[in-house]
C-alpha positions in Angstrom: -1.0 -17.7 -10.5 -0.1 -19.4 -7.1 2.6 -18.1 -4.8 5.8 -20.1 -4.9 6.5 -19.9 -1.2 7.9 -17.2 1.1 10.9 -15.2 -0.1 12.5 -14.1 3.2 15.2 -11.5 2.8 17.5 -9.5 5.0 17.3 -9.5 8.8 14.0 -11.3 8.8 15.8 -14.4 7.6 18.3 -14.4 10.5 17.1 -16.9 13.1 19.5 -15.6 15.7 17.6 -12.3 15.9 14.2 -13.8 16.6 12.5 -10.9 14.9 8.8 -10.3 14.8 8.7 -9.0 11.2 5.8 -7.3 9.4 4.2 -8.9 6.4 2.5 -6.5 4.0 -0.3 -7.9 1.9 -2.6 -5.7 -0.3 -6.3 -6.6 -0.4 -7.5 -7.2 -3.9 -8.8 -3.8 -5.3 -12.4 -3.5 -4.1 -15.3 -1.1 -4.8 -14.1 -1.2 -8.4 -16.0 0.9 -10.9 -15.7 3.1 -14.0 -15.6 6.9 -13.5 -16.3 9.0 -16.6 -16.8 12.4 -14.9 -13.7 13.3 -12.8 -11.4 14.0 -15.8 -13.0 15.4 -18.9 -12.3 13.1 -21.9 -10.9 10.3 -19.7 -12.2 7.0 -18.3 -10.8 6.1 -14.9 -11.0 2.8 -13.2 -11.4 3.5 -9.5 -10.9 1.2 -6.5 -10.5 1.3 -2.8 -7.2 0.0 -1.4 -6.1 -1.6 1.8 -2.4 -2.2 2.9 -2.7 -4.9 5.5 0.0 -6.1 8.0 -0.4 -9.8 8.5 3.0 -10.3 10.1 4.1 -11.2 13.6 5.2 -7.7 14.4 4.3 -4.1 13.5 5.6 -2.2 10.5 7.2 0.8 12.1 9.3 3.6 10.5 11.3 6.1 12.5 12.5 9.2 10.6 14.5 12.3 11.3 15.4 15.2 9.0 18.9 16.0 7.9 18.8 19.8 8.6 16.5 21.3 5.9 17.2 18.4 3.5 15.8 14.9 3.2 15.0 12.3 5.8 16.9 9.5 7.3 14.5 6.6 7.7 15.0 3.5 9.8 12.7 0.6 10.1 12.2 -0.7 13.7 11.6 -4.4 14.1 11.0 -5.9 17.5 12.6 -9.1 18.8 12.3 -11.4 21.7 11.5 -9.4 24.9 10.4 -6.4 23.0 14.0 -5.3 22.0 14.0 -2.8 19.2 16.3 -3.4 16.2 16.8 -0.5 13.7 17.5 -1.1 10.0 18.2 1.7 7.6 15.7 2.1 4.8 16.3 3.9 1.5 12.7 5.1 1.6 11.8 8.8 2.0 9.1 10.9 3.5 7.3 13.4 1.3 5.1 16.3 2.3 2.2 15.6 -0.1 -0.7 17.9 -0.9 -4.0 16.0 -1.0 -6.7 18.0 -2.8 -10.2 18.2 -1.4 -12.0 16.7 -4.4 -13.9 13.5 -3.5 -15.5 11.6 -6.3 -19.3 11.4 -5.8 -19.1 13.4 -2.5 -18.9 17.1 -1.5 -15.5 18.7 -1.9 -13.6 19.2 1.4 -10.5 21.3 2.2 -7.2 20.3 0.7 -4.3 19.6 3.1 -0.7 18.4 3.1 0.6 15.4 5.0 3.8 13.6 5.6 3.6 10.3 3.8 6.1 7.4 3.0 7.0 7.4 -0.6 6.1 4.5 -2.8 4.4 2.2 -0.3 2.3 0.8 -3.0 1.8 0.7 -6.8 -1.3 0.5 -8.9 -0.9 -1.3 -12.2 -3.1 -2.6 -15.0 -2.0 -5.7 -16.8 -3.4 -7.6 -19.8 -4.2 -11.2 -19.0 -4.4 -14.5 -20.9 -7.2 -17.0 -20.8 -5.9 -18.5 -17.6 -5.8 -15.1 -15.9 -2.0 -14.8 -16.0 -0.6 -11.4 -16.3 1.0 -10.7 -19.7 1.8 -7.1 -20.4 1.8 -3.9 -18.3 -0.7 -1.6 -19.9 -1.1 1.3 -17.5 0.0 2.6 -14.1 -1.8 4.7 -11.6 -0.6 7.9 -9.8 -1.2 6.7 -6.2 2.1 5.6 -4.6 2.4 7.4 -1.2 0.8 6.4 2.0 0.5 7.6 5.6 1.0 4.1 7.1 -1.4 4.2 10.1 -3.7 2.1 12.1 -7.1 2.9 10.5 -9.1 -0.3 10.7 -8.4 -3.5 12.7 -9.3 -5.7 9.7 -7.9 -9.1 10.8 -8.2 -9.2 14.6 -6.3 -11.8 16.6 -4.9 -12.0 20.2 -1.7 -10.6 18.8 -3.2 -7.4 17.4 -3.7 -4.4 19.6 -7.3 -3.5 20.4 -6.7 0.2 20.0 -4.7 2.0 17.3 -1.0 2.6 18.0 0.0 4.5 14.9 -2.1 7.7 14.3 -2.9 9.6 11.2 0.0 11.3 9.4 1.3 14.7 10.5 0.4 17.9 8.8 3.2 19.9 10.4 5.6 21.2 7.6 8.3 21.9 10.2 8.4 18.4 11.5 11.9 17.0 12.3 11.0 13.6 13.7 8.2 11.2 12.8 7.0 7.7 13.5 4.7 6.0 11.0 3.4 2.4 11.1 0.8 -0.2 10.9 0.2 -2.6 13.8 -0.2 -6.4 13.5 -3.6 -7.2 11.8 -4.4 -3.5 11.2 -4.7 -1.8 7.8 -4.2 1.5 6.1 -7.4 1.9 4.0 -8.3 4.4 1.4 -11.8 4.6 -0.3 -12.4 4.7 -4.0 -13.4 8.4 -3.9 -10.1 9.5 -2.5 -7.7 11.4 -4.8 -5.5 9.2 -7.1 -7.4 6.0 -6.3 -7.6 5.2 -10.0 -5.9 4.1 -13.2 -6.6 5.9 -16.5 -8.2 3.2 -18.8 -9.2 5.5 -21.6 -9.5 3.6 -24.9 -8.8 0.1 -23.5 -11.0 -2.9 -24.3 -10.7 -6.5 -23.1 -9.8 -8.3 -19.9 -7.3 -6.9 -17.5 -5.9 -7.4 -14.0 -6.0 -4.3 -11.7 -3.0 -5.0 -9.6 -2.0 -3.4 -6.3 1.5 -4.1 -5.0 2.9 -3.3 -1.5 6.4 -2.1 -1.3 7.2 -2.2 -5.0 10.7 -0.7 -4.5 11.6 -3.2 -1.9 12.4 -0.5 0.7 10.9 -2.4 3.7 12.0 -5.6 5.6 9.3 -8.3 5.7 8.9 -11.9 6.6 7.5 -12.7 3.1 8.1 -10.8 -0.1 6.1 -13.2 -2.3 2.6 -12.2 -1.3 2.8 -8.4 -1.7 0.4 -8.3 -4.7 -3.3 -8.7 -5.1 -5.5 -8.2 -8.1 -9.0 -7.8 -9.4 -9.8 -9.0 -12.9 -12.0 -6.7 -14.9 -13.7 -6.4 -18.3 -13.2 -3.0 -20.0 -14.8 -0.7 -20.9 -17.7 -1.9 -18.8 -15.7 -2.4 -15.5 -17.4 -5.7 -14.8 -15.6 -7.9 -12.2 -14.6 -11.4 -13.3 -12.4 -12.6 -10.4 -9.8 -11.9 -7.7 -6.4 -13.0 -6.6 -4.9 -12.3 -3.2 -1.4 -12.6 -1.7 0.5 -13.3 -5.0 4.0 -12.5 -6.2 4.2 -9.1 -8.0 4.0 -9.5 -11.8 
């Protein structure tokens, strides 16, 4: 399923602005395996995930609270000479509790964090003989991400050597926040982390485990046609039969 070329939307398409826009590309789900112990009576297909910024500029979100209500979120995109341009986003921050259970590891303390809602989507699709997605079979619970500089996964001269965007805040009274992922850095979560799965109970056959960046189109990017990546699996065994990276979302 080849990409059809970059779909450039919004301000990133304006040549007068000379913007250095981010470009979010999910890694294909990795460390994929079947988990039959976390939820009694259920079979989970677990995987690690990585949201990668392969664009010319950082993904940066600046948020402030409206009194005790919701958040106003703006995306900062930098232009020539480092000038910051702000664009309103309809995305929201959520103070999300993350339980301490870690699959295959000792349980740790549970904590709440400010995360950006629906940065990614986990989906399971049926596929045909040519590995094309056909029908959406299941979805996973993981949608919210910190957006941080965790690992410098694709280093180039343009990517900062040290992290710029830290781990997400745990302060429930926070009124201003900045989240982001620098150029050629990634926000990575291991397979044992909570919600890194899709419930595949009762399914048999060949499927695509699809991870999609920005499924609600809340972020400005230089390319919208490479946000999805997938790992092809056999169920119920969990055997891996292929990968696809940087594809249009199904």
